[in-house]
N, C-alpha and C positions, 0 to 999 in steps of 0.2 A: 741531700737525698737520704732517706732512711735506709739503713743497711738491711733491715728486716721489718716489714709491717707488723704492727701489734695485733691487728684484727683484719686479716684478709678473708674475703668471701668470694670464691671463685666459681660459682655456679648459681645462677638465678634466671628468672624469666620475666618477660614483659608482655604487654598486649600484642606484640608482634607475633608471639606464638600463643601460649596458653596461660600467661600470667594475668593478674587482675589490674596491674598498674602500668601506665605508659612508661616508656624508657626513662624519661626525665624524672618521673615520680619514683621509680625504683632507685635511681641515683640519690634523690633527695632523702628517701627513707634510709638508705644505707649510710649516708653522711650523718643523719640525725642519730643513728645507732652507733656511730663511732667506727665505721668501717674505714680502714686505711687503704685497702687495695680491693677493687671490685671488678669482677668479670660478668658481663651480661652474656648469657649463653642460650639464646632462644633456640627452639627445636628447628633444625634444618633451615635456618633463616638468619640473615645478617642485617635485615632491614632496619633494626632499631639501634645499630651501633653508632651511627653518626650523631643521632639525637642524644644518646646516652653519653658519648664522649664530650659533646658540647656542654651538657649539664654538669658533667664531672669537672670540667675546667672552671666553670662558674663556682662550684662548691669547693674547689681545691682538693678534690679527691682523685687519687691515682686510679686510672681506669685501664683495664685490659680487654681488648676486643676478643670476643669468643663466640663459640657456636656449639650446639649439641647435636651430633649426627646420629640418626637412627640406623641401627645395624641388625640384620638377621643372623643369628648364630645358634645352632643346635636347637631349633624350634623355639627360641626365645628372642625377644626384642631386647637388645643390649644398646646402651647409649655411650657414645664416645665424645667427650668434651674436647674441643680444640681451644687452647689458650694462646693469646698472642698472635692471632691470625691476621693476614692481610685479606680483608674481605673482598678486595677487588681482584684477587688472584683468579685467573680464568679456569684453572683446574678445579679449585674448590667451588667456584660459582657454578660451573657445569655440573659437578657432582651433586650439589645441593638442589639444583633445579631437577635433576633426575629423581632424587628422593621425594621432593615435594610433589612430583607428578603422580605419585601413587596415593597421595592423601585424599584427593577428590574421589577417586574410585572407592577407597576404603570407606569414606564417609557415606557414600550412597549405599554400599553393601551393608554397613552397620544399620542404617536407617531401615532398609528393606528387611533385614533379619529381625529387628524389633517390631516392625509392622506385622510380621507373620505371627508374633506373639501377642498381637492386639494393642501395641503401643505405637500410635500413628503420629506422623508429622515431626519426628524427632530431629531429622536433619534441619528442617526449617527452624525448629526451636533452638538447636545448637548454634545456628548461624547468628542468632540474636546475641550470643555471648562471644562470638569470634570477631574481634575488631579487625582482624586480618582475614578476610573471607577466603584467601588463598591457602590458609592453613587452619583447617578445622580439625581438632584433635579429640581424643576420647574425653579429655577434661571438659570440653565444651558440651559434649553429649551428657556427661555426668551432671553438670550444672543444670541443664534443662530437665533431666530426669528427677533431680531434687526438687526443682520448681513445681513440677506437676505431681509430686507426691509419691514417686516410685520408691524412694528411700529417703532417710533423714539426712544423709550426708553424701558428699562425693565419694568418700572412701567406701561406704556401703554400696553405692551404685556400682563401683568397680568390682567389688567382691561378688555381687549378685547378677550383674549384667554384662560386664565388659572385659572379663578375663577369659582365658582359654576354658572351653567347656560350658560357657554361659551364653545366654541368648543373643547378646549383641556383639560377641567376639567374631571377627573375621581374620583369616590368615592373610598376612601382607608380606611381600618380599621387599625388604629395605636394602640398604647398601651391604656389601660384604665387609667383613672386618678389615681386610687388607686394603680395600678401596677407601674406607673412611679414614684410616690411618694415613694412607698415601695422600689423600686430598689435604688433610691438615698439615702434614709435613711439607707438601708442595707450597702451601701458603705461609710457610715459616712458623707454624704453630707447634705447640706441645700437645700431643695426644694423651688424654687421661681417661681411664675407665671410670664412668660415672656411677655413683651409688651402687657398688657391686653387691652389697648386702640385700638388695631388693630382688635380685634375680633368682628364679627357681632352678638353681643349679646345685648339684651335689658338690662336695669338696673336690672330688676327682675332676668333675667338669670345670669347676672354677680354675683349677690348676691348669687344665688344658687350655681354657680361654686365655689365661694370663700368659702362658707360654707362647700361644699363637700371637697374642697382642705384641709381645716383646719381639718375636721373630719378624713381625710386620713393620717394626719401627716404633711401637708404642713406648711411651716414656713415663707415664704416671698413673696413679690410682687414687681415687677419693678415699682416704682412710677415715676422715671425719666427714660425715654427711648428716643432713637433717633427718634422714631416715635410718641412721645407724644407732643401735644400742651400744652401750659400753662394751659389751661382749663382742659385737661386730667390729668396733673400732680396734680392739686388741687383735682380732683375727686378721684384719686387713693391714694392720701395722706389721704383723708377721709376714704376710704375703709380700708387702712392699720390700721388706728387708731381703726375703728369699729371692725375689726376682729382680732386685736392684732397681726398683721403681721409685720415682719421686712421689712424695706424699702431698696430697691436696686436702684442703679444708673448705667446705662448702655447705651452704644451707639448703640449696635447691629450692629457694623461696619462690612461690607462685603468688602468694597473697595471704593476708592474715586469716582469711576465711578458710583456707585449705592447708596451710603449711604448719608442720609440727614445730619448726624452728624459724624465728624471724632472722632477717638479714643481720649478719655479724654476730649472732648469738650462739654459734656452735662452740663446742668444747675445743680446747687447744689440741694441737697434734701431740701424740705421745713422744717421749724422748727417743733419740737414736735414729730418727728418720731425716732424710734430706727433703726439705720443703720445696715444692714445685716453684714457689715464688723466687727461689734463688736463680731460676732461669728466666725471670721476668723483670729483672732490674731495670731494663730500659723503660719500663712503664711507671716506675716509682718516682714520687716527687721528693 
């Protein structure tokens, strides 16, 4: 067993949520890129874990079962990754079902809001991109809006249509922070704040979030993320030290079409941090 993987990637997505590749294809790409320890963390869904784990065994790749839970906090959607979860745990399963139940209604409301601005049939178009019709996300909406020429890229769609204050944004109540952390802990997992640099929070709000996360039983933070600049890596390394949080490294890979960083191609963690994978040794080969 390796004492520490050289190239861990602990946050990525498949077609079970809003990724472009099937679970086995995600694993194959990770292995080809030299990933040593991979976590598949689909949004509010664990349906791809069995296929990914089987593919990882074939590839000789250490695999961590994971999930990314949607949380409402301070009028912001925050994501909490759970690493090393038991996907069959009834507490986690019930919680994820509860969160997913809000996605259908959000998709209908988003489509209706865009129709009011003259963009019709968006839900039907988004469903073409959602291989799991039970989990239609903003990414699927963005892909269809790019297809019909509303914007040149998914990122531009988000900026002009799908974020707060734009025509396709609708308010949605996800899990509470303490609920998400509790579900992950009940399933034996390690809760990690995903890509904190993406949230529209002031420094004071971020400190409040991290303090509440720790109080709820949270254990880690993504210091290195595919969406973090070098400045943000340094910032969240300091937060990790201040709050005693384990540090994670993750691409948040969705597909080559949309992701800034490919699987396994993130920068290394800064020195002086405790890597989250030190708590995941049971999964290492």
